[in-house]
C-alpha positions as a Markdown table, in Angstrom:
| # | Residue | x | y | z |
|---|---|---|---|---|
| 1 | Met | 15.6 | 36.2 | 118.2 |
| 2 | Ser | 17.0 | 33.6 | 115.8 |
| 3 | Arg | 20.3 | 31.7 | 115.6 |
| 4 | Cys | 22.4 | 30.4 | 112.7 |
| 5 | Asn | 24.2 | 27.3 | 113.8 |
| 6 | Ala | 26.5 | 27.4 | 110.8 |
| 7 | Cys | 27.8 | 31.0 | 111.5 |
| 8 | Met | 27.3 | 30.9 | 115.2 |
| 9 | Ile | 25.6 | 34.3 | 115.3 |
| 10 | Glu | 22.4 | 35.7 | 116.7 |
| 11 | Val | 20.0 | 37.6 | 114.3 |
| 12 | Ser | 17.8 | 40.1 | 116.1 |
| 13 | Asp | 15.4 | 40.9 | 113.2 |
| 14 | Thr | 12.6 | 38.7 | 111.7 |
| 15 | Ser | 14.7 | 37.1 | 109.0 |
| 16 | Glu | 14.1 | 33.4 | 108.3 |
| 17 | Lys | 17.5 | 32.9 | 106.7 |
| 18 | Cys | 21.0 | 33.8 | 107.8 |
| 19 | Pro | 22.2 | 37.0 | 106.1 |
| 20 | Leu | 25.7 | 35.5 | 105.7 |
| 21 | Cys | 25.2 | 31.9 | 104.6 |
| 22 | His | 21.5 | 31.9 | 103.9 |
| 23 | Thr | 21.0 | 28.8 | 106.2 |
| 24 | Val | 17.5 | 28.6 | 107.7 |
| 25 | Leu | 17.6 | 30.1 | 111.2 |
| 26 | Glu | 16.5 | 28.4 | 114.4 |
| 27 | Lys | 14.6 | 30.2 | 117.1 |
| 28 | Asp | 16.7 | 30.9 | 120.1 |
| 29 | Asp | 15.8 | 32.9 | 123.2 |
| 30 | Lys | 19.4 | 33.1 | 124.4 |
| 31 | Val | 21.5 | 36.1 | 123.6 |
| 32 | Glu | 25.2 | 35.4 | 123.0 |
| 33 | Asp | 26.6 | 36.7 | 119.7 |
| 34 | Trp | 24.5 | 39.4 | 118.1 |
| 35 | Tyr | 24.5 | 39.9 | 114.3 |
| 36 | Pro | 27.0 | 42.8 | 113.7 |
| 37 | Asp | 25.5 | 46.2 | 113.1 |
| 38 | Ile | 27.2 | 47.5 | 110.0 |
| 39 | Lys | 26.1 | 51.0 | 110.8 |
| 40 | Val | 28.1 | 51.2 | 114.0 |
| 41 | Lys | 31.4 | 52.0 | 112.2 |
| 42 | Thr | 29.7 | 54.7 | 110.0 |
| 43 | Lys | 28.1 | 56.3 | 113.1 |
| 44 | Lys | 31.5 | 56.4 | 114.9 |
| 45 | Met | 33.2 | 58.0 | 111.9 |
| 46 | Asn | 30.5 | 60.6 | 111.6 |
| 47 | Tyr | 30.7 | 61.4 | 115.3 |
| 48 | Ala | 34.5 | 61.7 | 115.1 |
| 49 | Phe | 34.1 | 63.9 | 112.0 |
| 50 | Arg | 31.7 | 66.2 | 113.9 |
| 51 | Ile | 34.1 | 66.5 | 116.8 |
| 52 | Ile | 37.0 | 67.4 | 114.5 |
| 53 | Leu | 34.8 | 69.9 | 112.7 |
| 54 | Phe | 33.8 | 71.5 | 116.0 |
| 55 | Ile | 37.4 | 71.8 | 117.0 |
| 56 | Trp | 38.2 | 73.5 | 113.7 |
| 57 | Ile | 35.4 | 76.0 | 114.2 |
| 58 | Ile | 36.7 | 76.9 | 117.6 |
| 59 | Thr | 40.3 | 77.2 | 116.4 |
| 60 | Thr | 39.2 | 79.3 | 113.5 |
| 61 | Ala | 37.1 | 81.6 | 115.7 |
| 62 | Ile | 40.1 | 82.1 | 118.1 |
| 63 | Cys | 42.5 | 82.9 | 115.2 |
| 64 | Val | 40.0 | 85.4 | 113.6 |
| 65 | Phe | 39.5 | 87.1 | 117.0 |
| 66 | Ile | 43.3 | 87.4 | 117.6 |
| 67 | Asn | 43.9 | 88.6 | 114.0 |
| 68 | Tyr | 41.1 | 91.2 | 114.3 |
| 69 | Asn | 42.2 | 92.6 | 117.7 |
| 70 | Val | 46.0 | 92.5 | 116.9 |
| 71 | Pro | 46.1 | 94.1 | 113.4 |
| 72 | Thr | 48.8 | 92.9 | 111.1 |
| 73 | Lys | 49.7 | 93.3 | 107.5 |
| 74 | Tyr | 48.3 | 89.9 | 106.6 |
| 75 | Met | 45.0 | 88.2 | 107.2 |
| 76 | Trp | 46.8 | 85.1 | 108.5 |
| 77 | Ser | 43.8 | 83.8 | 110.3 |
| 78 | Ile | 42.2 | 82.9 | 106.9 |
| 79 | Ala | 45.3 | 81.0 | 105.9 |
| 80 | Val | 45.4 | 79.1 | 109.1 |
| 81 | Ala | 41.7 | 78.2 | 108.8 |
| 82 | Ala | 42.2 | 77.0 | 105.3 |
| 83 | Ile | 45.3 | 74.9 | 106.1 |
| 84 | Leu | 43.5 | 73.3 | 109.1 |
| 85 | Ala | 40.4 | 72.6 | 107.0 |
| 86 | Tyr | 42.4 | 70.8 | 104.3 |
| 87 | Pro | 43.1 | 67.6 | 106.3 |
| 88 | Ile | 39.4 | 67.5 | 107.3 |
| 89 | Phe | 38.5 | 67.8 | 103.6 |
| 90 | Ile | 40.9 | 64.9 | 102.7 |
| 91 | Leu | 39.3 | 62.7 | 105.4 |
| 92 | Tyr | 35.8 | 63.6 | 104.1 |
| 93 | Glu | 36.9 | 62.7 | 100.5 |
| 94 | Leu | 38.4 | 59.4 | 101.6 |
| 95 | Ala | 35.2 | 58.5 | 103.4 |
| 96 | Arg | 33.0 | 59.2 | 100.4 |
| 97 | Asp | 31.9 | 56.4 | 98.0 |
| 98 | Lys | 33.8 | 57.8 | 95.0 |
| 99 | Gly | 36.4 | 56.4 | 92.7 |
| 100 | Tyr | 40.0 | 56.9 | 93.6 |
| 101 | Leu | 40.8 | 58.8 | 90.4 |
| 102 | His | 38.0 | 61.3 | 91.4 |
| 103 | Arg | 39.6 | 61.6 | 94.8 |
| 104 | Ile | 43.1 | 62.1 | 93.4 |
| 105 | Phe | 42.1 | 65.0 | 91.2 |
| 106 | Phe | 39.8 | 66.6 | 93.7 |
| 107 | Ile | 42.3 | 66.5 | 96.5 |
| 108 | Met | 45.1 | 67.8 | 94.1 |
| 109 | Ile | 43.0 | 70.7 | 92.7 |
| 110 | Thr | 41.8 | 71.7 | 96.2 |
| 111 | Gly | 45.4 | 71.6 | 97.5 |
| 112 | Val | 46.7 | 73.8 | 94.7 |
| 113 | Leu | 43.9 | 76.3 | 95.4 |
| 114 | Leu | 44.8 | 76.2 | 99.0 |
| 115 | Val | 48.4 | 77.1 | 98.5 |
| 116 | Ala | 47.4 | 79.8 | 95.9 |
| 117 | Leu | 45.2 | 81.3 | 98.6 |
| 118 | Val | 48.0 | 81.2 | 101.1 |
| 119 | Asp | 50.4 | 82.7 | 98.5 |
| 120 | Tyr | 47.9 | 85.5 | 97.8 |
| 121 | Ile | 47.3 | 86.3 | 101.5 |
| 122 | Phe | 51.0 | 86.6 | 102.3 |
| 123 | Gly | 51.8 | 88.9 | 99.4 |
| 124 | Ala | 51.2 | 87.1 | 96.1 |
| 125 | Tyr | 54.8 | 86.2 | 95.5 |
| 126 | Gly | 53.8 | 83.7 | 92.8 |
| 127 | Trp | 55.5 | 80.6 | 94.2 |
| 128 | Ser | 52.2 | 78.7 | 94.1 |
| 129 | Val | 51.8 | 78.9 | 90.3 |
| 130 | Asp | 55.6 | 78.8 | 89.6 |
| 131 | Tyr | 56.3 | 75.6 | 91.6 |
| 132 | Ile | 53.3 | 74.1 | 93.4 |
| 133 | Leu | 50.9 | 73.8 | 90.4 |
| 134 | Pro | 53.4 | 72.3 | 88.0 |
| 135 | Gly | 54.8 | 70.1 | 90.8 |
| 136 | Ala | 51.3 | 68.7 | 91.5 |
| 137 | Leu | 50.7 | 68.0 | 87.8 |
| 138 | Ala | 54.0 | 66.1 | 87.6 |
| 139 | Gly | 53.2 | 64.2 | 90.8 |
| 140 | Val | 49.9 | 63.1 | 89.4 |
| 141 | Asp | 51.6 | 61.8 | 86.2 |
| 142 | Ile | 54.0 | 59.7 | 88.4 |
| 143 | Val | 50.9 | 58.4 | 90.3 |
| 144 | Phe | 49.3 | 57.4 | 87.0 |
| 145 | Ile | 52.4 | 55.5 | 85.9 |
| 146 | Ile | 52.5 | 53.6 | 89.2 |
| 147 | Leu | 48.8 | 52.8 | 89.0 |
| 148 | Met | 49.1 | 51.6 | 85.4 |
| 149 | Phe | 51.8 | 49.1 | 86.4 |
| 150 | Thr | 49.9 | 47.9 | 89.5 |
| 151 | Asn | 46.6 | 47.7 | 87.7 |
| 152 | Arg | 47.7 | 46.3 | 84.4 |
| 153 | Arg | 44.3 | 44.7 | 83.5 |
| 154 | Asn | 42.7 | 48.2 | 83.4 |
| 155 | Trp | 45.6 | 50.4 | 82.5 |
| 156 | Gln | 43.6 | 52.0 | 79.6 |
| 157 | Thr | 41.2 | 53.7 | 82.0 |
| 158 | Tyr | 43.9 | 56.2 | 83.0 |
| 159 | Met | 44.1 | 57.7 | 79.5 |
| 160 | Met | 41.3 | 60.2 | 80.0 |
| 161 | Pro | 42.8 | 61.5 | 83.3 |
| 162 | Gln | 46.1 | 61.8 | 81.4 |
| 163 | Leu | 44.4 | 64.1 | 78.9 |
| 164 | Phe | 42.9 | 66.1 | 81.7 |
| 165 | Val | 46.4 | 66.7 | 83.1 |
| 166 | Ile | 47.5 | 67.8 | 79.6 |
| 167 | Val | 44.7 | 70.4 | 79.6 |
| 168 | Leu | 45.8 | 71.6 | 83.0 |
| 169 | Gly | 49.3 | 71.8 | 81.6 |
| 170 | Val | 48.0 | 74.0 | 78.8 |
| 171 | Val | 46.6 | 76.3 | 81.5 |
| 172 | Thr | 50.1 | 76.7 | 83.0 |
| 173 | Leu | 51.4 | 77.6 | 79.5 |
| 174 | Ile | 48.7 | 80.3 | 79.3 |
| 175 | Leu | 49.7 | 81.6 | 82.7 |
| 176 | Ile | 53.3 | 81.9 | 81.3 |
| 177 | Lys | 52.1 | 83.8 | 78.3 |
| 178 | Thr | 50.0 | 86.2 | 80.4 |
| 179 | Gly | 52.9 | 86.8 | 82.8 |
| 180 | Val | 51.3 | 85.2 | 85.9 |
| 181 | Val | 54.1 | 82.6 | 86.0 |
| 182 | Lys | 57.4 | 84.3 | 86.5 |
| 183 | His | 59.6 | 81.2 | 86.5 |
| 184 | Pro | 58.3 | 79.0 | 83.6 |
| 185 | Leu | 60.8 | 76.1 | 83.8 |
| 186 | Met | 58.7 | 73.9 | 86.1 |
| 187 | Ser | 55.5 | 74.5 | 84.2 |
| 188 | Glu | 57.2 | 73.6 | 80.9 |
| 189 | Ile | 58.6 | 70.4 | 82.3 |
| 190 | Ala | 55.2 | 69.5 | 83.8 |
| 191 | Phe | 53.4 | 70.0 | 80.4 |
| 192 | Leu | 56.1 | 68.1 | 78.5 |
| 193 | Ser | 56.0 | 65.2 | 80.9 |
| 194 | Ala | 52.2 | 65.0 | 80.7 |
| 195 | Val | 52.4 | 64.9 | 76.9 |
| 196 | Leu | 55.1 | 62.2 | 76.9 |
| 197 | Val | 53.2 | 60.1 | 79.4 |
| 198 | Phe | 50.1 | 60.2 | 77.3 |
| 199 | Leu | 52.0 | 59.5 | 74.0 |
| 200 | Gly | 53.8 | 56.6 | 75.7 |
| 201 | Thr | 50.6 | 55.1 | 76.8 |
| 202 | Leu | 49.0 | 55.6 | 73.4 |
| 203 | Ile | 52.0 | 54.1 | 71.5 |
| 204 | Leu | 52.7 | 51.2 | 73.8 |
| 205 | Gly | 49.0 | 50.5 | 74.3 |
| 206 | Gly | 48.5 | 50.0 | 70.6 |
| 207 | Arg | 45.1 | 48.9 | 69.5 |
| 208 | Thr | 43.7 | 48.8 | 73.0 |
| 209 | Ala | 44.6 | 52.4 | 73.6 |
| 210 | Arg | 43.1 | 53.6 | 70.4 |
| 211 | Met | 39.9 | 51.6 | 71.0 |
| 212 | Glu | 39.7 | 53.2 | 74.5 |
| 213 | Leu | 39.9 | 56.7 | 73.0 |
| 214 | Arg | 37.3 | 55.9 | 70.3 |
| 215 | Arg | 35.0 | 54.6 | 73.0 |
| 216 | Arg | 35.5 | 57.6 | 75.2 |
| 217 | Phe | 34.9 | 60.1 | 72.4 |
| 218 | His | 32.2 | 58.0 | 70.7 |
| 219 | Ile | 34.1 | 57.7 | 67.5 |
| 220 | Asn | 33.0 | 54.8 | 65.2 |
């Protein structure tokens, strides 16, 4: 046991210097303030996550059992299981060591797929592709605008995600042409807003924006 008189902490390993201030440690047989275990928080989070996951498994099993023994027109138990799993998935994504742009896209795409599944289970009325998908795209554009204003020093890093939103907007236009989307107004607005946000970033960003695109696409 060693003690750092500068930080007033106890270090339980064999270190010769304080891990916080790098001061030479002094041997001390008294135990007062232990050096904090950085793994404790992670262990607690993992334990809480396992408890939540176990509760989800039990709830899903009960729903499937009721749905099987009380036959109905819809497999509502699958929808309930997916809806209950989505908050767990969000917590898992937030706990992962990934960039926030990755989290935004992954959570958004998974959410859209979830509502599409629910829509399909309850009769495939098409509201998920008519309203939820384009609404999510428009929402992401709004988030990008806010992030660019709050993170002005690195605003150009949002240009590639903006292009990805445009690609998703093209997908909604294809769904219109194929007849999957029955009410195209929201999809058209979402695509147009994605294009305008990107063009606005490109024009207002000037040389910095152009250099960012050249760097991303490896254009000399």
